[in-house]
N, C-alpha and C positions, 0 to 999 in steps of 0.2 A: 820688140822690147821683151825683156826677160821677166817682167812682172815686178821688178824691184823699183822702188822709188828713186828718183834722181837725188833725193835727200838722204839716202841710206848712209849711215855712219857719221852724220853731221849732228852737231849740237843744235838745240833749239835756236840759239842766237845765230849760228851759221845759216840755218835754214831761213830764218827771217831776213837776214842781210842779203843772202843770195836772191831771194824772191822779191826783194824791194819792199817788204811789208814791215820792216823793223820799226819805222817811225809810227805807222798806224797802230802797230801792236802796243807800243809803249804809251801812245796816246789813249788807247782803249783801256789799258791797265790803270793809268792815272785817273781816267774818268769812271773807273769801276764798271765799265760796259762789258759785262760777262758774255753776252751774246756775241759781241764783236770779237772779243778775245777768242772765244771758241771757234768762230768762223775763220779767223786768221790762222789759228793753229791747225785747223783741219785743212786749210789751203796749202800748208807745208807738210801734209801727210803725217801729222802726229796722231797717234791712236788715242782712243778714249781714256785709257788708264793714264797715259802721259799727260793728256789735257787736264784731267782731274788733278794730278799731282802738281802741274804747273799753276792751276788756279789756287790750290792750297798754298803753295810756296809764295805766290804773289799776294796772299791775304785776301783773295776775292771770295773764297768759300772756306768753311771750316769742316772739321770731321763730321759734324752733324748734318751737313748738306748732302 
């Protein structure tokens, strides 16, 4: 393996769909389960900065968090 993620070049939704985690992700977002959302996003190789941006975009955290 060359060290690249199998998800390289994919959007978050593409990663979630391909991994089979898309339904769990949206369920966690609806339930405002931040720990579950973070865990799922890490499972699809999203970095910390992108996870934080995703949480902000989803209204799960604000700029003060």
